C-alpha positions as semicolon CSV with decimal commas, in nm:
position;residue;x (nm);y (nm);z (nm)
1;M;12,806;19,924;5,677
2;L;12,654;19,750;5,977
3;L;12,868;19,958;6,211
4;L;12,766;20,280;6,041
5;L;12,398;20,197;6,071
6;L;12,430;20,102;6,435
7;S;12,633;20,409;6,520
8;V;12,346;20,641;6,433
9;R;12,089;20,432;6,622
10;T;11,905;20,622;6,896
11;S;11,959;20,449;7,228
12;A;11,723;20,475;7,521
13;H;12,001;20,365;7,754
14;V;12,163;20,648;7,948
15;Y;12,535;20,586;7,927
16;G;12,704;20,661;8,253
17;D;12,747;20,509;8,597
18;S;12,854;20,842;8,743
19;A;12,967;21,184;8,631
20;I;13,327;21,060;8,616
21;Y;13,339;20,683;8,555
22;Q;13,140;20,509;8,278
23;G;13,291;20,162;8,263
24;L;13,588;19,939;8,187
25;F;13,625;19,800;7,832
26;I;13,806;19,479;7,738
27;K;13,868;19,436;7,363
28;L;14,011;19,159;7,145
29;D;14,155;19,243;6,803
30;L;14,059;19,017;6,512
31;A;14,209;19,207;6,217
32;T;14,579;19,196;6,309
33;T;14,584;18,819;6,348
34;T;14,393;18,763;6,023
35;I;14,609;19,005;5,821
36;E;14,940;18,868;5,953
37;V;14,844;18,504;5,893
38;A;14,720;18,580;5,540
39;R;15,020;18,795;5,449
40;S;15,279;18,546;5,575
41;K;15,084;18,231;5,483
42;G;15,073;18,131;5,848
43;T;15,444;18,164;5,924
44;L;15,405;18,487;6,125
45;Q;15,132;18,546;6,383
46;T;15,032;18,834;6,612
47;Y;14,769;18,841;6,885
48;E;14,664;19,153;7,071
49;G;14,399;19,306;7,296
50;A;14,324;19,625;7,484
51;I;14,183;19,758;7,810
52;S;14,041;20,109;7,841
53;V;13,838;20,313;8,087
54;R;13,574;20,571;7,990
55;L;13,595;20,884;8,207
56;K;13,364;21,188;8,202
57;N;13,207;21,057;7,877
58;R;13,511;21,181;7,688
59;Y;13,847;21,038;7,796
60;Y;13,967;20,682;7,735
61;P;14,300;20,598;7,906
62;T;14,409;20,288;7,715
63;L;14,656;20,003;7,759
64;E;14,712;19,770;7,462
65;G;14,937;19,469;7,441
66;G;15,014;19,159;7,242
67;Y;15,258;18,890;7,134
68;S;15,415;18,799;6,799
69;F;15,606;18,491;6,688
70;G;15,714;18,320;6,368
71;K;15,954;18,353;6,079
72;R;15,971;18,545;5,753
73;D;16,206;18,577;5,456
74;A;16,322;18,934;5,404
75;E;16,621;19,124;5,264
76;G;16,798;18,810;5,150
77;G;16,786;18,633;5,488
78;L;16,551;18,456;5,727
79;Y;16,406;18,625;6,037
80;K;16,289;18,403;6,325
81;G;16,167;18,576;6,638
82;K;15,919;18,611;6,920
83;G;15,834;18,893;7,155
84;G;15,574;19,111;7,319
85;F;15,467;19,473;7,288
86;V;15,270;19,733;7,484
87;R;15,103;20,060;7,387
88;L;14,997;20,322;7,639
89;G;14,790;20,627;7,549
90;L;14,476;20,834;7,569
91;D;14,176;20,860;7,334
92;F;13,926;21,145;7,312
93;N;13,558;21,086;7,232
94;G;13,428;21,314;6,957
95;L;13,067;21,232;7,056
96;R;13,096;21,375;7,407
97;K;12,798;21,609;7,364
98;R;12,570;21,307;7,319
99;I;12,599;21,185;7,677
100;E;12,304;20,950;7,631
101;S;12,486;20,761;7,353
102;P;12,693;20,448;7,433
103;H;12,888;20,490;7,106
104;A;13,219;20,671;7,067
105;F;13,428;20,818;6,786
106;L;13,785;20,815;6,911
107;V;14,107;21,000;6,827
108;G;14,420;20,944;7,033
109;L;14,794;20,904;7,078
110;R;15,012;20,611;7,187
111;V;15,366;20,556;7,317
112;C;15,472;20,201;7,232
113;S;15,752;19,957;7,304
114;A;15,843;19,603;7,195
115;L;16,094;19,356;7,336
116;Q;16,193;19,049;7,136
117;R;16,448;18,770;7,090
118;Y;16,532;18,676;6,733
119;D;16,768;18,501;6,492
120;L;16,877;18,630;6,152
121;C;16,995;18,341;5,938
122;D;17,180;18,328;5,607
123;V;17,226;18,707;5,593
124;K;17,449;18,834;5,313
125;Q;17,741;19,044;5,441
126;N;17,984;19,232;5,219
127;T;18,349;19,189;5,320
128;P;18,675;19,332;5,187
129;Y;18,797;18,977;5,120
130;W;18,507;18,843;4,914
131;D;18,359;19,036;4,625
132;T;18,038;18,837;4,641
133;G;18,002;18,867;5,019
134;A;17,953;18,601;5,284
135;R;17,648;18,441;5,443
136;V;17,635;18,491;5,821
137;D;17,397;18,388;6,102
138;F;17,317;18,624;6,391
139;L;17,166;18,408;6,665
140;N;16,991;18,466;6,998
141;R;16,984;18,844;6,968
142;Q;16,764;19,073;7,176
143;A;16,619;19,411;7,083
144;M;16,392;19,676;7,232
145;D;16,222;19,923;7,000
146;W;16,012;20,236;7,062
147;W;15,760;20,417;6,845
148;G;15,461;20,652;6,860
149;E;15,116;20,627;6,704
150;V;14,825;20,848;6,603
151;V;14,501;20,648;6,626
152;A;14,145;20,706;6,500
153;G;13,847;20,472;6,529
154;C;13,514;20,399;6,693
155;N;13,332;20,189;6,953
156;V;12,976;20,081;6,867
157;N;12,732;19,930;7,117
158;I;12,580;19,621;6,952
159;A;12,394;19,482;7,252
160;S;12,395;19,529;7,627
161;G;12,761;19,521;7,730
162;F;12,882;19,402;7,387
163;Y;13,078;19,629;7,152
164;M;13,244;19,621;6,812
165;G;13,475;19,876;6,656
166;W;13,775;19,955;6,441
167;A;14,093;20,162;6,455
168;V;14,343;20,295;6,202
169;R;14,700;20,366;6,316
170;F;14,985;20,574;6,179
171;K;15,315;20,461;6,333
172;L;15,642;20,653;6,361
173;L;15,952;20,460;6,469
174;F;16,170;20,631;6,733
175;T;16,445;20,368;6,755
176;S;16,760;20,485;6,578
177;K;16,990;20,270;6,368
178;N;17,267;20,095;6,561
179;K;17,605;20,259;6,519
180;D;17,797;19,945;6,422
181;Q;17,557;19,880;6,130
182;R;17,496;19,519;6,228
183;P;17,175;19,369;6,088
184;E;16,863;19,441;6,293
185;A;16,540;19,246;6,319
186;Y;16,337;19,290;6,001
187;Y;16,015;19,269;6,202
188;I;15,909;19,455;6,520
189;P;15,620;19,305;6,723
190;G;15,327;19,546;6,726
191;F;15,489;19,773;6,466
192;G;15,545;19,555;6,160
193;F;15,839;19,542;5,923
194;R;16,112;19,787;6,015
195;N;16,056;20,118;5,835
196;N;16,059;20,475;5,958
197;T;15,677;20,478;5,933
198;N;15,405;20,217;5,913
199;W;15,026;20,174;5,915
200;G;14,798;19,938;6,103
201;V;14,431;19,841;6,117
202;N;14,238;19,680;6,404
203;Y;13,887;19,537;6,420
204;Y;13,768;19,477;6,774
205;I;13,506;19,286;6,963
206;G;13,473;19,390;7,324
207;W;13,281;19,396;7,647
208;R;13,198;19,671;7,892
209;I;13,230;19,578;8,258
């Protein structure tokens, strides 16, 4: 509610250092860390941030990145892993006509990648020799995954140089299943648990430089 009230505030500040460049934004995400810690009871943690540039009061080239680590029970086994992720994309400001406004309503696209090392422990494997299957460990494995995102959110100017905002993400995994059908990491840093699609929410605090 506070963000909605502030977003319609009339600002006397003219937003714009030039006709092309209107500042560099550094943002820290609070929601992802809180959600992951609460969901996993502290066993899985993710930290992420973003850098973007505002150009011509409309375009926001954006680089996002972060790091995940921890462990989680899933699919009858234990996942333990750590790795980083990056997202590269472009947002468009739907409030472009209000050049005097420091706020922004953003819609954009991302291309994303994650690289991680992980262990899968006590994974049940069906074999032709044992009707009940066997328990197997897959240790020190490495994986790179790719996905795309559609993003919508906002940036709201709270005070001089200080911003808050949120983003909602729809994620589509590009990485195909491995051909030998060996178990893959249950969790992908920056994406979440391995599904064809996923959702994400961010809540940012940030600064304009």
